[in-house]
C-alpha positions as a Markdown table, in Angstrom:
| # | Residue | x | y | z |
|---|---|---|---|---|
| 1 | Met | 13.8 | -6.9 | -21.4 |
| 2 | Lys | 12.1 | -7.0 | -18.1 |
| 3 | Pro | 11.3 | -3.5 | -16.6 |
| 4 | Leu | 12.5 | -2.5 | -13.3 |
| 5 | Phe | 9.3 | -0.5 | -12.1 |
| 6 | His | 6.0 | -2.0 | -11.9 |
| 7 | Pro | 3.2 | 0.5 | -11.5 |
| 8 | Ala | -0.4 | 0.3 | -10.6 |
| 9 | Leu | -2.8 | 2.2 | -9.0 |
| 10 | Val | -3.6 | 1.6 | -5.3 |
| 11 | Asn | -7.5 | 1.7 | -5.5 |
| 12 | Asp | -10.2 | 1.0 | -8.0 |
| 13 | Pro | -11.3 | 3.7 | -10.4 |
| 14 | Phe | -13.7 | 5.4 | -8.1 |
| 15 | Gly | -11.0 | 5.4 | -4.9 |
| 16 | Asp | -8.4 | 7.7 | -3.5 |
| 17 | Pro | -5.6 | 8.7 | -5.7 |
| 18 | Gly | -2.1 | 6.5 | -5.2 |
| 19 | Leu | 0.3 | 5.1 | -7.4 |
| 20 | Tyr | 2.4 | 1.9 | -6.1 |
| 21 | Ile | 5.6 | 1.0 | -8.1 |
| 22 | Asp | 6.8 | -2.3 | -7.1 |
| 23 | Phe | 10.6 | -3.1 | -7.8 |
| 24 | Leu | 11.7 | -5.9 | -9.9 |
| 25 | Phe | 14.4 | -8.1 | -7.9 |
| 26 | Ala | 14.2 | -6.3 | -4.9 |
| 27 | Arg | 11.7 | -6.0 | -1.9 |
| 28 | Arg | 11.1 | -2.7 | -2.0 |
| 29 | Ala | 8.5 | -0.2 | -3.4 |
| 30 | Leu | 7.6 | 3.5 | -4.0 |
| 31 | Leu | 4.5 | 5.4 | -3.3 |
| 32 | Phe | 2.9 | 8.4 | -4.8 |
| 33 | Asp | 0.3 | 10.2 | -2.4 |
| 34 | Leu | -1.1 | 8.7 | 0.6 |
| 35 | Gly | -5.0 | 8.3 | 0.1 |
| 36 | Asp | -7.0 | 5.5 | 1.5 |
| 37 | Leu | -4.3 | 2.7 | 1.8 |
| 38 | Arg | -6.6 | -0.2 | 3.1 |
| 39 | Gln | -6.4 | -2.1 | -0.5 |
| 40 | Leu | -2.7 | -2.3 | 0.2 |
| 41 | Pro | -1.6 | -5.5 | 2.2 |
| 42 | Ser | 0.5 | -4.6 | 4.9 |
| 43 | Arg | 3.1 | -6.8 | 3.3 |
| 44 | Lys | 3.3 | -4.4 | 0.1 |
| 45 | Leu | 3.1 | -1.3 | 2.4 |
| 46 | Leu | 6.1 | -2.6 | 4.7 |
| 47 | Arg | 8.3 | -2.4 | 1.2 |
| 48 | Val | 7.6 | 1.2 | 0.7 |
| 49 | Ser | 10.9 | 3.0 | 1.4 |
| 50 | His | 9.9 | 6.5 | 0.1 |
| 51 | Ile | 6.5 | 8.3 | -0.4 |
| 52 | Phe | 5.7 | 11.3 | -2.4 |
| 53 | Val | 2.8 | 13.5 | -1.6 |
| 54 | Ser | 1.5 | 15.7 | -4.0 |
| 55 | His | -0.7 | 18.0 | -1.5 |
| 56 | Thr | -2.4 | 17.4 | 1.6 |
| 57 | His | -5.9 | 17.4 | 0.7 |
| 58 | Val | -7.8 | 14.5 | 2.5 |
| 59 | Asp | -7.9 | 12.3 | -0.3 |
| 60 | His | -4.2 | 12.4 | -1.0 |
| 61 | Phe | -3.0 | 12.2 | 2.6 |
| 62 | Ile | -5.6 | 10.3 | 4.9 |
| 63 | Gly | -3.5 | 7.3 | 4.7 |
| 64 | Phe | -1.0 | 8.5 | 6.7 |
| 65 | Asp | -2.5 | 7.4 | 9.9 |
| 66 | His | -2.5 | 3.8 | 8.5 |
| 67 | Leu | 0.9 | 3.9 | 7.4 |
| 68 | Val | 2.1 | 4.6 | 11.0 |
| 69 | Arg | -0.1 | 1.9 | 12.5 |
| 70 | Val | 1.3 | -0.7 | 10.1 |
| 71 | Cys | 4.9 | 0.4 | 10.7 |
| 72 | Leu | 4.7 | 1.0 | 14.3 |
| 73 | Gly | 6.7 | -1.4 | 16.3 |
| 74 | Arg | 8.7 | -2.3 | 13.4 |
| 75 | Asp | 12.6 | -1.3 | 12.5 |
| 76 | Lys | 11.7 | 0.5 | 9.6 |
| 77 | Arg | 12.7 | 3.9 | 8.5 |
| 78 | Ile | 10.2 | 5.8 | 6.0 |
| 79 | Asn | 11.2 | 9.2 | 4.0 |
| 80 | Leu | 8.0 | 11.3 | 3.1 |
| 81 | Tyr | 8.1 | 14.3 | 0.5 |
| 82 | Gly | 5.4 | 17.1 | 0.1 |
| 83 | Pro | 5.0 | 20.6 | -0.7 |
| 84 | Pro | 5.3 | 23.8 | 1.7 |
| 85 | Gly | 4.3 | 23.0 | 5.1 |
| 86 | Phe | 4.3 | 19.2 | 5.1 |
| 87 | Val | 6.8 | 18.6 | 7.9 |
| 88 | Asp | 4.3 | 20.6 | 10.3 |
| 89 | Gln | 1.4 | 18.6 | 9.1 |
| 90 | Val | 3.2 | 15.3 | 9.7 |
| 91 | Trp | 4.2 | 16.7 | 13.1 |
| 92 | His | 0.7 | 17.6 | 13.7 |
| 93 | Arg | -0.5 | 14.2 | 12.7 |
| 94 | Leu | 1.8 | 12.3 | 14.9 |
| 95 | Ala | 1.1 | 14.9 | 18.1 |
| 96 | Ala | -2.4 | 13.9 | 17.7 |
| 97 | Tyr | -1.8 | 10.4 | 19.6 |
| 98 | Thr | -0.4 | 9.8 | 22.9 |
| 99 | Trp | 3.0 | 7.9 | 22.9 |
| 100 | Asn | 3.6 | 7.2 | 26.5 |
| 101 | Leu | 4.2 | 3.5 | 26.0 |
| 102 | Val | 6.5 | 3.6 | 23.0 |
| 103 | Gln | 10.0 | 3.9 | 25.0 |
| 104 | Asn | 9.6 | 0.3 | 25.9 |
| 105 | Tyr | 9.7 | -0.8 | 22.1 |
| 106 | Pro | 12.8 | -2.7 | 21.0 |
| 107 | Thr | 12.4 | -1.2 | 17.5 |
| 108 | Asp | 12.8 | 2.4 | 16.5 |
| 109 | Phe | 10.4 | 3.1 | 13.8 |
| 110 | Thr | 11.2 | 6.6 | 11.9 |
| 111 | Val | 9.5 | 9.1 | 9.8 |
| 112 | Val | 11.8 | 11.4 | 7.9 |
| 113 | Ala | 9.7 | 14.5 | 6.2 |
| 114 | Ala | 10.8 | 16.9 | 3.7 |
| 115 | Glu | 8.9 | 19.9 | 2.3 |
| 116 | Ala | 10.2 | 21.2 | -0.9 |
| 117 | His | 9.8 | 25.0 | -2.0 |
| 118 | Pro | 9.6 | 26.7 | -5.0 |
| 119 | Asp | 12.7 | 28.5 | -4.5 |
| 120 | Gly | 14.7 | 25.3 | -4.3 |
| 121 | Lys | 14.8 | 25.3 | -0.4 |
| 122 | Val | 13.9 | 22.0 | 1.5 |
| 123 | Met | 13.3 | 21.5 | 5.1 |
| 124 | Val | 13.6 | 18.2 | 6.7 |
| 125 | Ala | 12.8 | 17.0 | 10.0 |
| 126 | Glu | 13.2 | 13.3 | 11.6 |
| 127 | Phe | 10.4 | 11.9 | 13.8 |
| 128 | His | 11.6 | 9.0 | 16.1 |
| 129 | Cys | 8.8 | 6.5 | 17.4 |
| 130 | Arg | 11.0 | 5.7 | 21.0 |
| 131 | Lys | 11.2 | 9.5 | 21.5 |
| 132 | Gly | 7.4 | 10.0 | 21.1 |
| 133 | Phe | 7.8 | 11.5 | 17.7 |
| 134 | Met | 8.9 | 14.8 | 18.5 |
| 135 | Pro | 10.9 | 16.5 | 15.6 |
| 136 | Glu | 14.7 | 16.6 | 15.6 |
| 137 | Gln | 17.7 | 16.9 | 13.3 |
| 138 | Val | 15.7 | 19.8 | 11.8 |
| 139 | Arg | 17.8 | 20.8 | 8.8 |
| 140 | Ala | 18.0 | 22.8 | 5.7 |
| 141 | Glu | 18.9 | 21.5 | 2.2 |
| 142 | Thr | 19.0 | 22.5 | -1.4 |
| 143 | Leu | 16.9 | 21.2 | -4.3 |
| 144 | His | 18.7 | 20.9 | -7.7 |
| 145 | Asp | 16.5 | 20.7 | -11.0 |
| 146 | Gly | 13.7 | 19.5 | -9.0 |
| 147 | Val | 15.2 | 16.2 | -8.0 |
| 148 | Leu | 14.1 | 15.0 | -4.5 |
| 149 | Leu | 15.6 | 11.7 | -4.5 |
| 150 | Asp | 18.7 | 10.6 | -6.6 |
| 151 | Glu | 20.0 | 7.1 | -6.0 |
| 152 | Gln | 22.3 | 4.9 | -8.1 |
| 153 | Ala | 19.7 | 3.4 | -10.4 |
| 154 | Phe | 16.9 | 6.3 | -10.5 |
| 155 | Arg | 15.9 | 9.6 | -9.4 |
| 156 | Val | 12.6 | 11.4 | -9.0 |
| 157 | Arg | 12.0 | 14.7 | -10.0 |
| 158 | Ser | 9.3 | 16.9 | -9.0 |
| 159 | Ala | 7.4 | 20.1 | -10.5 |
| 160 | Phe | 5.1 | 22.6 | -9.1 |
| 161 | Leu | 1.7 | 23.0 | -10.2 |
| 162 | Asp | -1.2 | 25.5 | -9.3 |
| 163 | His | -3.9 | 23.9 | -7.5 |
| 164 | Arg | -5.0 | 26.9 | -5.7 |
| 165 | Ile | -2.1 | 25.8 | -3.4 |
| 166 | Pro | 1.0 | 24.5 | -4.3 |
| 167 | Cys | 0.7 | 21.1 | -5.8 |
| 168 | Leu | 3.7 | 18.6 | -6.7 |
| 169 | Ala | 3.6 | 16.6 | -9.7 |
| 170 | Phe | 6.4 | 13.7 | -10.0 |
| 171 | Ala | 8.6 | 11.7 | -12.7 |
| 172 | Leu | 10.3 | 8.7 | -11.7 |
| 173 | Glu | 13.1 | 8.3 | -14.0 |
| 174 | Glu | 15.4 | 5.2 | -14.1 |
| 175 | Lys | 18.8 | 6.1 | -15.2 |
| 176 | Asn | 19.6 | 3.4 | -17.4 |
| 177 | His | 18.6 | 0.1 | -17.9 |
| 178 | Val | 21.4 | -2.7 | -18.1 |
| 179 | Asn | 20.1 | -5.9 | -19.4 |
| 180 | Ile | 22.3 | -9.1 | -19.3 |
| 181 | Met | 22.7 | -11.4 | -22.5 |
| 182 | Lys | 23.0 | -14.4 | -20.7 |
| 183 | Asn | 23.2 | -16.5 | -23.6 |
| 184 | Arg | 26.7 | -14.9 | -24.2 |
| 185 | Leu | 28.2 | -15.9 | -21.1 |
| 186 | Ala | 28.9 | -19.7 | -22.1 |
| 187 | Glu | 30.7 | -18.3 | -25.3 |
| 188 | Leu | 33.0 | -16.2 | -23.3 |
| 189 | Gly | 33.7 | -19.1 | -20.5 |
| 190 | Leu | 31.8 | -16.9 | -18.1 |
| 191 | Ala | 29.1 | -18.3 | -15.7 |
| 192 | Val | 25.9 | -16.6 | -13.9 |
| 193 | Gly | 26.5 | -15.6 | -10.4 |
| 194 | Pro | 26.4 | -12.8 | -7.9 |
| 195 | Trp | 29.0 | -10.9 | -9.9 |
| 196 | Leu | 26.4 | -10.0 | -12.6 |
| 197 | Thr | 24.5 | -7.6 | -10.1 |
| 198 | Glu | 27.9 | -6.0 | -9.3 |
| 199 | Leu | 28.3 | -5.6 | -13.1 |
| 200 | Lys | 25.2 | -3.7 | -13.4 |
| 201 | Glu | 26.1 | -1.7 | -10.5 |
| 202 | Ala | 29.6 | -0.7 | -11.8 |
| 203 | Val | 28.0 | 0.5 | -15.1 |
| 204 | Leu | 25.3 | 2.6 | -13.1 |
| 205 | Arg | 28.2 | 4.0 | -11.1 |
| 206 | Gly | 29.9 | 5.4 | -14.3 |
| 207 | Glu | 32.9 | 3.1 | -13.9 |
| 208 | Pro | 35.5 | 3.8 | -16.7 |
| 209 | Asp | 35.7 | 1.2 | -19.8 |
| 210 | Glu | 39.5 | 0.3 | -18.6 |
| 211 | Phe | 38.3 | -0.8 | -15.2 |
| 212 | Gln | 39.4 | -4.1 | -14.3 |
| 213 | Phe | 36.1 | -5.8 | -13.3 |
| 214 | Arg | 36.6 | -8.9 | -11.3 |
| 215 | Ala | 34.1 | -11.7 | -12.4 |
| 216 | Trp | 33.7 | -14.6 | -10.2 |
| 217 | Trp | 31.5 | -17.5 | -9.5 |
| 218 | Arg | 31.7 | -20.9 | -7.5 |
| 219 | Gly | 32.8 | -23.9 | -9.4 |
| 220 | Glu | 33.2 | -27.6 | -9.0 |
| 221 | Ser | 36.5 | -26.8 | -7.3 |
| 222 | Gly | 36.2 | -23.9 | -5.5 |
| 223 | Val | 35.8 | -19.9 | -6.6 |
| 224 | Val | 36.8 | -19.2 | -10.1 |
| 225 | Glu | 37.8 | -15.3 | -10.9 |
| 226 | Arg | 38.8 | -13.5 | -13.8 |
| 227 | Arg | 39.6 | -9.7 | -14.4 |
| 228 | Ile | 38.0 | -8.4 | -17.5 |
| 229 | Pro | 38.0 | -4.6 | -18.8 |
| 230 | Leu | 34.3 | -3.3 | -18.2 |
| 231 | Gly | 34.5 | -2.0 | -21.7 |
| 232 | Glu | 34.9 | -5.4 | -23.2 |
| 233 | Leu | 31.9 | -6.8 | -20.9 |
| 234 | Lys | 29.7 | -3.8 | -21.8 |
| 235 | Arg | 30.4 | -5.0 | -25.5 |
| 236 | Glu | 30.0 | -8.4 | -25.5 |
| 237 | Ile | 27.1 | -9.4 | -22.7 |
| 238 | Leu | 25.4 | -6.2 | -21.6 |
| 239 | Arg | 22.5 | -4.2 | -23.3 |
| 240 | Ile | 22.4 | -0.6 | -22.3 |
| 241 | Val | 19.3 | 1.5 | -23.1 |
| 242 | Pro | 17.4 | 4.5 | -21.7 |
| 243 | Gly | 15.5 | 3.8 | -18.3 |
| 244 | Gln | 12.0 | 3.7 | -17.8 |
| 245 | Lys | 10.1 | 6.8 | -16.9 |
| 246 | Ile | 6.7 | 7.1 | -14.8 |
| 247 | Ala | 5.2 | 10.2 | -14.6 |
| 248 | Tyr | 2.2 | 11.0 | -12.0 |
| 249 | Val | 0.5 | 14.4 | -12.0 |
| 250 | Thr | -2.8 | 15.1 | -10.1 |
| 251 | Asp | -5.1 | 18.1 | -9.1 |
| 252 | Cys | -4.4 | 21.2 | -11.0 |
| 253 | Ala | -5.9 | 23.8 | -12.9 |
| 254 | Tyr | -5.8 | 24.4 | -16.5 |
| 255 | Thr | -3.3 | 27.4 | -17.1 |
| 256 | Pro | -0.6 | 28.0 | -19.5 |
| 257 | Asp | 2.1 | 27.5 | -16.6 |
| 258 | Asn | 0.8 | 24.1 | -15.3 |
| 259 | Ala | 0.4 | 22.8 | -18.9 |
| 260 | Glu | 4.1 | 23.6 | -19.8 |
| 261 | Arg | 5.4 | 22.2 | -16.5 |
| 262 | Ile | 3.5 | 18.9 | -17.1 |
| 263 | Val | 4.7 | 18.6 | -20.6 |
| 264 | Ala | 8.1 | 19.1 | -19.5 |
| 265 | Leu | 8.0 | 16.9 | -16.7 |
| 266 | Ala | 6.3 | 13.9 | -18.5 |
| 267 | Arg | 8.2 | 14.2 | -21.8 |
| 268 | Gly | 9.3 | 11.0 | -22.9 |
| 269 | Ala | 7.5 | 8.8 | -20.1 |
| 270 | Asp | 6.7 | 5.3 | -20.6 |
| 271 | Tyr | 3.8 | 5.8 | -18.4 |
| 272 | Leu | 1.8 | 9.0 | -17.5 |
| 273 | Phe | -0.7 | 8.9 | -14.5 |
| 274 | Ile | -3.1 | 12.1 | -14.5 |
| 275 | Glu | -6.1 | 13.0 | -13.4 |
| 276 | Thr | -8.9 | 14.8 | -14.9 |
| 277 | Thr | -12.1 | 15.3 | -12.8 |
| 278 | Phe | -14.6 | 17.1 | -15.2 |
| 279 | Leu | -15.9 | 16.8 | -18.7 |
| 280 | His | -15.7 | 19.7 | -21.1 |
| 281 | Glu | -19.4 | 20.5 | -20.5 |
| 282 | Glu | -18.3 | 21.3 | -16.7 |
| 283 | Glu | -15.3 | 23.5 | -17.7 |
| 284 | Ala | -16.5 | 26.6 | -15.5 |
| 285 | Arg | -16.9 | 24.2 | -12.4 |
| 286 | Ala | -13.5 | 22.8 | -13.1 |
| 287 | Ala | -11.8 | 26.2 | -13.2 |
| 288 | Glu | -13.6 | 27.1 | -10.0 |
| 289 | Lys | -12.1 | 23.8 | -8.5 |
| 290 | Lys | -8.7 | 24.1 | -10.0 |
| 291 | His | -9.2 | 20.9 | -11.9 |
| 292 | Leu | -8.6 | 19.9 | -15.6 |
| 293 | Thr | -11.2 | 18.9 | -17.8 |
| 294 | Ala | -11.1 | 15.9 | -20.1 |
| 295 | Ala | -10.5 | 18.0 | -23.0 |
| 296 | Gln | -7.9 | 20.2 | -21.4 |
| 297 | Leu | -6.2 | 17.1 | -20.5 |
| 298 | Ala | -6.3 | 16.1 | -24.5 |
| 299 | Leu | -4.9 | 19.4 | -25.3 |
| 300 | Ile | -2.0 | 19.0 | -22.9 |
| 301 | Thr | -1.3 | 15.1 | -23.8 |
| 302 | Ala | -1.5 | 16.0 | -27.5 |
| 303 | Ala | 1.8 | 17.9 | -27.6 |
| 304 | Pro | 4.7 | 16.4 | -29.3 |
| 305 | Ala | 6.6 | 13.5 | -27.6 |
| 306 | Asn | 3.4 | 12.4 | -25.8 |
| 307 | His | 2.5 | 9.4 | -28.3 |
| 308 | Ala | 0.4 | 7.1 | -26.2 |
| 309 | Phe | -2.9 | 5.6 | -25.5 |
| 310 | Ile | -5.2 | 5.5 | -22.6 |
| 311 | Phe | -4.4 | 2.8 | -19.9 |
| 312 | Leu | -6.8 | 3.3 | -16.8 |
| 313 | Pro | -9.4 | 5.8 | -16.2 |
| 314 | Arg | -10.9 | 6.7 | -13.1 |
| 315 | Phe | -14.7 | 7.9 | -12.9 |
| 316 | Pro | -16.9 | 9.5 | -10.3 |
| 317 | Lys | -19.6 | 9.2 | -13.2 |
| 318 | Ile | -19.9 | 7.8 | -16.4 |
| 319 | His | -22.2 | 8.8 | -19.3 |
| 320 | Leu | -22.5 | 6.0 | -21.8 |
| 321 | Pro | -24.9 | 5.9 | -24.9 |
| 322 | Ala | -26.9 | 2.9 | -25.3 |
| 323 | Lys | -25.1 | 1.6 | -28.3 |
| 324 | Ala | -21.7 | 1.9 | -26.8 |
| 325 | Ser | -19.8 | -0.9 | -28.6 |
| 326 | Ser | -17.3 | -2.9 | -26.7 |
| 327 | Ser | -15.3 | -3.7 | -29.8 |
| 328 | Ser | -14.4 | -0.3 | -30.8 |
| 329 | Arg | -10.8 | 0.7 | -31.9 |
| 330 | Arg | -8.9 | 3.4 | -30.8 |
| 331 | Ser | -8.5 | 6.4 | -33.0 |
| 332 | Gly | -5.2 | 7.0 | -35.1 |
| 333 | Ser | -5.0 | 10.4 | -33.4 |
| 334 | Ser | -1.7 | 11.0 | -31.4 |
| 335 | Cys | -3.1 | 11.0 | -28.0 |
| 336 | Pro | -6.8 | 9.8 | -27.7 |
| 337 | Val | -7.5 | 10.7 | -24.2 |
| 338 | Tyr | -10.8 | 13.0 | -24.6 |
| 339 | Phe | -13.2 | 11.5 | -22.1 |
| 340 | Ala | -11.8 | 10.4 | -18.8 |
| 341 | Glu | -13.4 | 12.3 | -15.9 |
| 342 | Lys | -11.0 | 11.4 | -13.1 |
| 343 | Trp | -7.9 | 9.2 | -13.5 |
| 344 | Val | -6.1 | 8.6 | -16.8 |
| 345 | Gly | -2.9 | 6.5 | -17.0 |
| 346 | Ile | -1.0 | 6.8 | -20.4 |
| 347 | Thr | 1.3 | 3.8 | -21.6 |
| 348 | Arg | 3.2 | 2.7 | -24.5 |
| 349 | Thr | 2.4 | -1.1 | -23.4 |
| 350 | Ala | 2.7 | -3.4 | -26.6 |
| 351 | Pro | -0.6 | -3.9 | -28.6 |
| 352 | Ala | -1.0 | -7.5 | -27.9 |
| 353 | Ala | -0.6 | -7.2 | -24.2 |
| 354 | Arg | -3.3 | -4.3 | -24.0 |
| 355 | Ala | -5.7 | -6.4 | -25.7 |
| 356 | Arg | -5.7 | -8.9 | -23.3 |
| 357 | Ser | -6.4 | -6.3 | -20.6 |
| 358 | Pro | -9.8 | -6.1 | -19.1 |
| 359 | Ala | -9.1 | -2.5 | -18.3 |
| 360 | Trp | -8.3 | -1.8 | -21.9 |
| 361 | Arg | -11.4 | -3.7 | -23.2 |
| 362 | Ala | -13.5 | -1.5 | -20.9 |
| 363 | Val | -11.6 | 1.6 | -22.1 |
| 364 | Arg | -12.4 | 0.7 | -25.9 |
| 365 | Cys | -16.2 | 0.8 | -24.7 |
| 366 | Leu | -15.8 | 3.9 | -23.0 |
| 367 | Phe | -13.6 | 5.3 | -26.0 |
| 368 | Ser | -16.5 | 4.5 | -28.4 |
| 369 | Ala | -18.8 | 6.5 | -26.0 |
| 370 | Ala | -16.5 | 9.5 | -25.7 |
| 371 | Arg | -16.7 | 9.5 | -29.7 |
| 372 | Ala | -20.0 | 10.0 | -30.0 |
| 373 | Ser | -20.3 | 12.8 | -27.1 |
| 374 | Ser | -20.3 | 16.7 | -27.7 |
| 375 | Ser | -17.1 | 16.7 | -25.6 |
| 376 | Trp | -15.5 | 15.0 | -28.5 |
| 377 | Arg | -16.4 | 17.1 | -31.3 |
| 378 | Lys | -15.6 | 20.3 | -29.4 |
| 379 | Val | -11.9 | 18.7 | -28.4 |
| 380 | Ala | -11.7 | 18.2 | -32.3 |
| 381 | Ser | -12.6 | 21.5 | -33.3 |
| 382 | Met | -10.3 | 22.7 | -30.6 |
| 383 | Lys | -7.5 | 20.7 | -32.1 |
| 384 | Arg | -8.5 | 22.1 | -35.5 |
C-alpha cells in the first residue's frame, strides 16, 4: 500500500535540523523545526499548513523569517506550535520589521502561534498581515494527552524533553490507513469515481457498518447511484490497517525521564528521526551541552519495539578508518545505532529498497567503521 506521508530531511547531513513531510494525493505538507529553509523550493514551502518547532535555538528557528517572506502577500494561514514562551518569540520576530504598507495587500497572510506548557495549558495568538502582525484573538486552550493537532486522518502528539530548557519531541500518527482494492470493484458492478474518497472519509469518521453509503459515478447515460451498507463495502473492497507513525526527536540530555519519554513517544514508529551530536568518547561534553551521544542513543533505541535500522545520519565530523568497507552488512542486533554523531533516521523500509539507496550504501560503510571503533566496543559492553 502506498504510504500517506513521505518524510525527508530539509537539509543535507551537515545542515540545520528540519523534517518535511509531504502528503500523498494532496497539495499539503507538515514541517518539523524551522532551521535553514533555503533548500526548500517555494512551491514546497507553500504547501505547509502546520509547523512544529521543538525549541527556539537559532538552528531550529532561523528559517521563520524566510517562511514569512515567501508567504507574504499570499492568501495563506500557517499554524505554528512551540514550547513555553513561543507566542511572544513569534511576535518579537514579526515586530522586528516595519509593516506600514501591508494594509494595501489584497490578501491577509496569517500566522497562528500556539505554545504548549507541561501542565497541559496552551496559549494561542493570531497575527494578521493586514493589521501589522499585532497579536489578537489571544486565547487559552487545553492539551489532551499531548495532542497538538487532531484531524480526521491523523494526529500530532508531543512530549516534553529536557535540553536545559523545555524541548518538544513530536510523533505524527496516521489513525488508520484505508486502501481500496480496485480489482474488486468490477466484481461488485461498481466503477471508480470521487465516491471512493468519500468512502475513505466515512470510514475514518467512524460511521457505523449499517450506514447506507452512496456509491456514485458518471456512466454513459448519466450519474449512476447505489446505496450500499458501509460494512459490506469494508468487507468487500477495503483493506484497513494501522496507519503510519513518524517520530521526530531532537536536542535532549541523556536522562532517565528523557529516555522514557522518547521510547513512549516513538514506540511502534515506522520512522524515527533523532539527533545524536557526540561520540561516546565525548560523553562529558554531551552532558554539559544537554545532547545525546551515539552510545546513549543506541541504548534508548535498543528498547523493545524499536526494531529498526539506520536510515540517514548527519555528521558534523566523521572518523573513518582507512579500511572501512562499502560492502559491510548490518549487524543482527535489534537496533544497530552505535556511531552517528548528529542526525539518525530509523525506518522499517524494505531491504530491497534500502539496498538501492545511496544513503544506505554510505551508512553501511560508516557502520563498518563504527564496529572498528572503541565506541562500538563500549556500547556492546554496556548492552551486556
